[in-house]
Phi, psi and omega in degrees: 000316180292325180293323180292327175296320179294321179296319179296317178299315178298320179298313181290323174295322177297315178298316180296316179296321178295319178294316179298315179299319180293320178299325181277003174092013180255189184278128176297313184298318180299311182287333173297311181296316180296313183289330178284324181289322180233081194313297186284314183292326178296316178294318178299319178295319178297321179293320183275350181293154184292160176273118181298323184279358177258003179285139175295154181236170173216165183257135177290129181290339182274306185254346177086004181287142176277119180240163179298148183299325184275356178291136180265339182226137176290129182285344180273309187249349177085009180290134173287133186252132172274161179292128187281158174280330182235133177255148176273160178293156179288165178299321180296317180294319178295321179295319178295318179297316181296316182290324180287324178289328176293322178291323178294318179294321179294321178292324180290323181283331181285337180275349182287000000 
């Protein structure tokens, strides 16, 4: 009886950790397993973990793909990457710019 209660607690902590991890742009399955295996600490770790979509990016000089700033190798072409002089904006920042410029354009056209 006590074991089934612990399993239910682990399941709900796993679900919460997986959802938090997914919201932050990481893997649901990975954070589910971590949070279910170590119920309280796993969920706390998922909450404190970085936001993947807020990481700065850089452009691969060989194939042109935008990769995370901390990546040492391009995942598309395999080129070893040196630390760049210029970083690109994060995915989150680019999304905000796009949505704000779209709202400005919509406001400008509605006033015409």
